[in-house]
Residue, then its C-alpha position, 0 to 999 in steps of 0.5 A: m322630227k324635221f320633214m324630209a322632202k321626197k323631191p326637193l325643188k331647186i331654185t335658180e336666183t335671177v337677181l343679178r340678171d333678169a330681175h334687174q333687167s326687167l325692173i331697172a333696164t339692167r343698170m345694176t353695177t358690178e360694184e353693187m353686186l359683189p358685196i352680197v356674193p359671199v352670202m348668196d353663195k351659202v344659199g345652195y341655189n341650183a344656179v345664179e343667173c348673172w350674165g348674158g341677155a342685155t347685161f353685156d350691152a348695158c355694161l358697155r353702153f350705160l355703165h362703162e364696165d367690161p362685161w367680161e371683167r364682171l363675169r370674172k369678179l363674180r366667178a371669183g366670189f361664187k366658189n360653190t354656186k353654178l353661174q348661168m347665162l342667157f344666150r340668144g342662140q345664133n344671135i349670141l347677145g345681140y339682135k341679128p344672126y352671127a357666123d358660126d365662128v363667132v358663136e363658138y368662140f363666144v361660148q368658149k370664152s364664156i365658159a372659160n371666164g366662169i359660166d357653168i350653165i348656158r341657157i340657149f333660146d331662139c325667138l322663133n324656136d327654130m332649132r337650127n338656130l341653136e345647134t352651133a351654141v349647144k354643140a359649142a357648149k357640150k364641147e367645152g364641158g358646159h351645161a347646155q340648157i335649151a329654152l323654149s320661148f313660150t307663147l299662145g296661138e293656134p299652133y302652140t299646142t301641148e303637142y307642139w311643145v312636146k315636139k320641140a322638147k324632144e328636138a331639144e333633147s335629141l340636139g343635145a340639151d342637158s335640160i329644157c326651160i319653159k321660157d314664159m317671158s310674158g307671164l302667159l302660162l296659166p296654172k291649169q296649162a302648167a298642170e297639163l304641160i309639165p307632165a306631158l314634157k316629163k313623159a316625152v323627155s328624160i332631162p330636167i324641166e325648168l320654169h322661167n316665168h314673169y309676174t307681169s300678168g299676176v299669175a306667175s307664183m300660182t303657175c309655179m305652184k302647179a308646175v312643181e306639183a306636176g313635176c317641174d324640177i327647177i323654178d326661177t325666182a328673184i329675191s323679193p326687192f327685185a321680184l314681182g311686176t315684170s320680174q319673177p316670183a319672190t324667192e322667199v315666198m316660193v321657198q316658204a310656200f313649198k316648206d314642209t311639203d314634198y318639194d321643200t327646197g331646204l334653203d335657209l330663209n335667214l340667209l335669204s332675209e339677209i340677201s333681201d335686206y342688202f338689195a332693199p336699199i338698192r331698190q330704193k335707190y332706183l325707185d328714187n332716181g326714177r329708174m324703176s318705174t311704177k309701170v313695171l311694178g304692178v299687174n298688167i292684165k293686158t299682157l294676156l290679151y296682147q301677149v306683150p312682154g314688160g320690156m316690149l311694153s316699155n319700148l312701145i311707150g318710149q317710142l310713142k313718147d318720143q313722137h308725142k303720141e302716147d295717146k296711141l298706145q291702145e291702138v298700138l296694143e291692138e295692132v300688135p297681135r295683127v302684125r304678129k299674125d301677118f309675120g307668122e305668129p312668132p313668140l314675142v321675145t328679143p328680137s321678134s318682140q322689137i321687130v313686131g312692136t316697132q312695126a305696129v308703131f309704124n302701122v299706127l302712126m302712119g295711118e296706113r299699115y305697112k306704109v313704112v316697113t323697117q329693115q328688120s321686118k323685111d328680114l323677118l319676112l325674107g327668112k333671115y331670122g329663121k322659120t316661123e311656125m305659121p306662114f306669112n300673110p302673103d298680101v303683107v309679103k307683097k306689100c312689104l317686100g315687092d320684087e325682094a320676095k324672090d330673095a327669101i331664104t329657107c336655109r339656116p340663116a347662118d349658112l349664108i354668113g361666112p367666117q367673121l372672126p378674122e375681120m373682127e380681129k383686124k378691126v379691134a387690133p388698135y384697141k385690143q387688151q384681151d382676147e375677149d375684146t374681139l368678141t365684144y367688138a364683133l357684137f356691138p362695134q360702135v358701142a365697143e369702140e366707145f367703150f374701148k376709148y373710155r377704158e384707155a382714158q381711164q388707164t391713162k389717168v391711173d398711170p400717165n406713163k403706162a407705155d404698153t397696154k396691149n393684151k393686158a386686162y385692167p380692172l375698171 
């Protein structure tokens, strides 16, 4: 007799977004994705995460692809599966806060082009930075998931996470995600945290974690047994390392239990076979480094996510100072504490990491201070859970400290769309081009020129390309 699950576990597949972002710096092309979409569409995933995060920037900057066209093609292929994206709150898919009109328009166009679920997070867990995106998603009929950026430290108790979950539900979230970008959540903590959240809120709880520290699968097991509704996994060729637990492994682990996913291992095996040579291609060309494939226990010591570690190594390599890595890793927690103990996720991870590099290479702490560090200390990214180190504020800001703000940062940003419309006018072929330009002006301009050149090659007699979208 077939075993019937009492509470089937749901699976969100990350191979088309976070898995390749984590392992090959978001270099998978749309052309590599599309052939397997019909098979993935049969699986019965809770959702396929396929857009947002770094995919937008990488499409334009490195792949010369229109990210909007990628989304439309994926939407056309996934006829039965919900599509999910990652959205950086008021920062959208960029690295700084944008005006409300840009956030609202971006959400509108994301859903219009095919996104069903928008996972919205803020690097400081400042709920004020999520309000506009959540309201916009609800207005457009999308599923607004609020992700809590998980971290460790003095203020980050179970009570803190319960409080944040309640705030998220009050804000209108349709579900909550524990976003453990560094693999810091241990099995025992998950077994305590999930029941507390389930008791506090009535909406589904999802766990997104990374394998960086080696505990992710065990944590998923304990989280699900404790009541977690959905987990994020990646098909095995793009799993583990700094990516997510493997989809097939987790499906099999819960088979014939109360949480049996019901997913077909034969279909998953076919998907795995498809991605295996793609993985090999990126191993062969060096894009998938062995540094991101193993277990890095230092993650638990320094709370450095995999992507942040890669950035630190890259910055030191550029300065021929790779031997300083250990000093930088030890400096990261000190800078983080000085800066109010923020979770380390884009863009706070880059801000703290870059400042730590400068502190070590200069031989004096805060001798050189980045503008992003100053902006964080000025409150321009939002409110941190802990106060800043006053001595560090004084050294970094001096007289500028008087300009610090306590309001929602976006309240000080006037409407930006009208100006963007003017600037993008010479290149505009579709409404979405305005948003592409708003987020990455220089990169967008280069891409628009490339697109026009490609179209001219296809048809040199093309007279008017304005307000039309062309596949690349």
